[in-house]
C-alpha positions, 0 to 999 in steps of 0.5 A, a space after each residue: 553463542 557465547 563470546 570468549 571466557 563465557 562472558 555474555 553481552 547485557 542488555 540494559 532494560 529501562 534506560 532512557 530512550 531505550 526500547 526492547 527488540 524482538 532480537 533482544 528478547 531472543 537473545 536472552 531467551 537463548 542464552 546469548 545475552 544477560 539482563 540488567 535494570 538501569 538503576 535510575 529506572 529502579 529508582 523511579 519505581 514506587 516504594 509502596 508502603 502497602 506491602 500486604 501480599 495480593 492473591 488474584 481472584 482468578 481460577 489458577 490453571 497451570 501453564 508450563 513454557 519451554 525454558 527458551 520461552 520462559 525466558 523471553 516471558 521473564 524478559 517482557 515481564 521485567 520491561 513491563 514492570 519497569 515501565 508501567 505506572 503502577 506501584 511497583 516495588 524495585 525489589 520485585 523486577 530486580 528479583 525476577 532478574 536474578 532468578 532470569 540469570 539462573 543456569 536452570 529451572 525456567 521450564 518449571 515457571 507456572 505461567 498459568 495465572 499470576 498466584 502460580 508464577 509468584 509461587 513459582 519464581 519463589 519456589 525456585 530460588 528456594 523461599 515461600 512467597 510470604 518471606 517476601 511479602 509475595 506480590 502487591 495488588 499492583 504488581 499482581 495487575 502488571 503480571 495479569 495484563 502483560 500477557 508475558 507468555 504470549 508476547 515473548 514467544 511472538 518476539 521469538 516469532 519475529 526475530 526468526 521471521 524477520 531473518 527468513 524473510 531476507 533469506 528465503 528470497 536469497 535461497 530462491 535465487 540461488 535455486 533459480 540459478 540452479 534451475 535455469 529459471 528465466 530471470 524475466 519471470 520476475 518483470 513486475 512492474 509496479 502500478 500507481 493505481 492499486 492493482 500491483 502488490 508492493 510485497 510482490 515487486 519488491 520480491 521480484 526486484 530483489 530476485 533480480 538483483 542476486 540473478 543481475 548479470 548471470 549467464 545461466 539463467 533464461 530457460 525455465 520458465 514454469 514450475 514454482 519459480 513464477 509463484 515466488 513473488 507472490 508467495 514470498 510477498 504474502 510472507 513478507 506482509 504477514 511477517 511486517 504486520 507481526 514486526 509491528 504489533 510486536 514492537 508495540 506490545 514489547 514497549 507499551 506501558 500498562 495502565 493498572 487502573 483500566 480494566 478488570 484483572 485478567 481481562 486484558 491479558 485474555 483479549 491481547 492473547 487471543 488478538 495475538 493468536 489472530 495476528 499469527 494465523 495469517 503467518 502460519 497459513 503463508 509459512 505453509 506455502 513458503 514450505 510448499 514452494 521451497 520443496 518445489 523449487 528443491 524438486 525442480 533443482 534436482 531434476 539436474 543432478 547428474 544421471 538417473 541413479 544419482 537422482 534416485 539416490 538423492 530423492 531417497 535421501 532428501 525424502 528420508 531426512 528433509 521434513 516433508 509437507 505432511 508434517 507441515 500439514 499436521 503441524 498447521 493443522 494442529 495449530 488451527 484445530 487449538 485456535 478454533 477451541 481457544 483453549 490455549 493461545 500460548 500453545 497456538 503461538 508455540 505450534 506457529 514457532 514450530 512451523 518457522 522451524 520447520 520452514 527454516 529446515 527446508 530453506 536450508 535443504 533448498 539451498 544445499 541442493 541448489 549448491 550441490 547441483 551448481 557444484 556438479 555443473 562443470 558448464 559454470 565458472 565457480 568463484 574462488 572462495 577467497 576471491 575478492 570478487 566474492 566480497 565486493 558486491 561493485 567489482 567485476 567477477 572472473 578471471 583474467 586468461 592469460 595471452 595466448 591461452 584458449 579454452 572455452 568460456 564458462 558460464 558466469 553466475 548472478 553477481 548477487 548469487 557469486 556473493 551467496 556462493 563464497 558465503 555458503 562455502 565458508 559455512 560449510 568449510 568443514 565439509 569442504 573436502 567431502 567428495 562431491 560425487 557422494 550423494 549424502 554430501 548435499 545431506 550434511 550441507 542441509 544439516 550444517 545450513 539448518 544450524 547456521 539459519 538460526 538467529 543466534 549464529 553469528 554467521 547468519 549475520 554475516 549472510 544477511 548483510 551480504 544480502 542486504 548489500 546485494 539488493 541495496 547496491 547500485 549494480 542493480 539499478 532498480 526502476 523507480 516507483 511511484 506511490 500507490 494511488 498515484 499516476 504518470 501521464 504520457 504525451 497522448 493522455 496529457 493531449 486528451 486531458 488539455 483538450 477536456 481541460 480547455 473545454 471545461 475552463 470554456 464553459 465555465 468562463 462562458 457563464 461568468 465565473 472567475 478563476 481562483 487558486 488556493 493552497 495545496 495544503 491547509 491547515 488541519 484545523 480548517 479541514 477537520 469536522 467538515 466531511 463527517 466520516 470521510 475525515 479519516 481519508 484526510 492526509 495529514 503532514 509533519 509538524 512545520 514550525 508548530 503548524 499542523 497542516 494537511 493536504 486538501 481534501 477537496 476544493 470546497 472547503 478552501 473556498 469557503 474558508 477563502 470567503 470567510 477570511 477575505 469577507 467575501 459576500 458573493 463570488 463565482 468561481 471555478 478552480 481546476 486542481 489536484 486533490 488528495 484523499 487517504 484511500 485504498 486505491 482501486 479501479 478509478 479511485 486514485 489518492 492524488 486526482 483533479 477536480 473541477 469545481 464550480 461554486 457560486 456563493 452569495 444571496 439569490 433567488 430561490 434556486 437560482 444558482 442551483 439551476 445555474 450550477 446544474 445547467 452547467 454540469 450538463 453542458 460539460 458532460 455534453 461537450 465533452 462528448 462522452 456519452 450517455 449519462 444521467 444526473 441523480 437528484 434529492 434534496 437534504 431537507 426532504 431526505 431529513 424529512 423522511 428519516 423523521 417520518 419514518 421515527 429516526 432520531 436526528 442524532 442518527 441522520 447523518 450515520 443512517 445517510 451514510 448507509 442509504 448512499 450505498 444503495 447504488 452499489 448494494 441491494 436494500 436488503 445489504 443496507 437494512 441489515 447494516 442499518 439494523 445491526 450496525 445502526 441500531 435501527 427497528 426493523 419496522 424503521 428500516 423497511 419504513 425507510 425502504 418504502 421511500 428510497 425505492 422511489 426514482 424516476 422522472 423528476 416532475 412525476 415523482 414530484 407530483 407523487 410526493 405532493 399528492 394528497 395523503 403523502 405523509 411528506 406534506 405533514 413535514 415542514 422541511 419537506 414541504 420546503 424542499 418540495 417547493 423548492 424542487 418544484 421551481 428547480 425542476 421547472 427551470 430545468 425543463 425551460 433549458 431543455 436539460 430536465 431529461 438528463 435529471 432522475 429524481 432519486 431518494 435514495 441519493 444521499 451525499 454523505 458529507 456533512 455540509 450539504 444543506 439543500 439540493 444534492 446531485 450526482 452524475 453518473 456514467 451510463 456507458 460500457 466503461 464502469 467508472 461509477 460517479 463522474 461529477 456531484 455537488 450540492 447546496 452548502 449554506 452553513 459551511 463558510 459561517 463555520 469559519 466566520 460566523 457570518 451565513 454566506 449561501 452557496 451551491 457548487 459542483 465537483 467534476 471527477 475528471 479523472 473518471 472522464 478521462 478514463 472514458 475518453 481515453 477509452 473511446 479513443 481506443 475504440 475509434 482506433 485512432 491515433 491521439 496527437 501529442 504535438 500540435 506541430 504544424 510544420 517540420 523543417 527538414 534539413 538534409 544534412 547537418 546545418 543547425 545554422 540553416 535550420 535556426 534561420 528557417 524555423 525562427 522565421 516560422 516561430 516568428 509569425 506564429 506557425 508551430 514548427 519543429 526542425 530535424 537534421 537528418 541526411 535521409 528523406 525517409 527519417 524525416 517523412 516518418 517522423 512527421 507521420 508518427 507525430 501527425 505533422 501535416 507539412 514537411 519543408 525539404 532543404 537540400 543542397 539543390 533547394 540552396 542552390 535554386 533558391 526554392 524549397 520543397 513543400 510537402 502535404 504528408 496525407 496528400 503526397 503532393 510536392 511543390 516548389 515554393 520560394 525561399 523569400 516568401 516560404 513562410 508567407 506561403 505556409 501561412 496561407 496553406 494553414 489558413 493563418 492569413 
């Protein structure tokens, strides 16, 4: 919308620190802004001495856009010319800026090729390209690689869609009010384990913000309203992805010396099409849901005759689902044919226009229904309460005035009411009894819902105030992949940590603690393909740091830094993975590590670490498990025998390691198609990795005559070491828990010898619960000094999941406290409570106290917390000098002398 006097605000391109936004592109495309190029940017451009025109060697296919789309493309093109590294003459972007400022003719520009564009640009101003020396090679390269038409349309898409994201939630909330929907539909608690969708929960929270304080909602709990968080959340996600990519495309520079002319443009256009197709589908779902909500609201429109007239007018004038489906099918067909990316993007933009119109009809229907409802108190259009989000709405009744109190709208919807009524001020005199009135409202709102409308800015500003207002105190959230633990869960955890620490100490391990973050250089290059999961932190004082990925690398760094040659240590601490959260997989979790570093006899440390692992899993009493075991040298020997080149060992191992989750045929396909192995090589690997069973049996087979492993020196060494290990484990009565599995190929790069992984075999599906192996070279990566080491890491989070499930199956109440005695004061005498409970604390009795006149309340508290003993102190007990002692389990009561009550309790607790 032009300002007074026809003067339009100016967008400066190429200014220092400036960037081009989708809103800028949209404003210029619609003629609301004009463009100028920063003089300093023009100075920076190269004044090329080669003024020879360049004709692009590509087929010229004409491609004409609408006037709006052409202007959007020209804005993008000017910015690309200014920020590129090409030899661009200042006069060339200036010429395009001049053409952009013309009042008309932009739809005659041919964006089919650089030749067509240059020719049509000069034709528009009545000149021939030769008069201006056409376009240089670098300039043509920018034209070809910029994909200006596609990026420009994407910017228009982004601008409109971003506005509709906020607007659609507000309109849906308004419909909820009109339809009497149940606000409980939007109670979607967030979860830190990846099982909740952030966009969905955010939509639900925003809906509740609009409906907060409503006295009309709470009746309807079915229909399209329950689907609103999921569908609107999907739309949010698709728009957010489009916004991020469009922002990058608008402001990224073009390297004219990279790739052939025309190639980048084609690839970029196809990538943008792939990006907007999910958006197109989500727009269709949004339209369907919006129409569904409008139809639901329509059921409350007066009598049957009025509803019938409404439906006739609605179906005649509002875009239908059939129109939407036809447009979507057209978009998908063009995308499938890969004929014209601009046509696809244009089609998606048309879908967005349809959504805007349908939302306008939904808003009009909801407003019309609320107007007809006399039971609702309507906010005054000029009521200040409608302007201030945090104020109390409603009129004050005069003293003595008697009238039926009407229902009030939600606080946020009261604001929307006022803004909608302001938008429709020209129709305020329209008769509410005339069904056609809502149709006029819908047409006006469709105009006002366009980003070029200043009134839309006002509406979006109010929407932002509503959802960000402290009026609705939304519950805080925790990041995905993290969890809080309540008192019962912590009781299980503390018990488990106690058991684990006891086992570690039994084997002579000492405790060690390291920083939760390390220098990034310490962690990088130690985890192979998993290095991409390391959490990096922001630069602090010139140091690049990352959260620790495990406890093993920090341990190796500690040994190297302190020149320690021998250490048996344990550590229980949190580690961090930038992984996708899923069931049993978190971004923050505990690991319990035992590592033995230093020179020792062959398989001495390996045996003890495996023995510790069996003791841990046995004493935690989680149920049946098995420990899969292999040897890295045996694995490498197997790959060498199969003909795999050494540089592919690690990447092939990462595929083999998937055999616990995928069939060999799936792994084989990956080895052949992605890792580049011959089919015969992959099949030969299959004959080996399928071998698993009792350790001594498999070992005997691999060492038998004719075994191909006997011809490989690394494999022979591994088999000899494993024979020593298996015999030691058999002597220690734990070999039955071990399975020799040639498919085990732990992915971490630092393993050099025996590798193992514990798997739970019970009903709770948690996967691996512990893993480890020998890593003789890791310390040397830091110091150059070889310190052999072997360790195990217990995935305690998965163990906790098993333990919690076992407790549920037992229907056993978990005690969160270890309190032994409750001192129950039958009154409010804090001084007496302090005196008595302090005597118990002094002799190390775990005690709590309570001040309450009712005996039943004290007993309930003891039962709920599992406290075995209660000492009652009332007026009679104080006068007699005896206290009443009650055993909660047996219900027996007895009187004990006041002066000896601490000693008596110690006896009953077997403390003396």
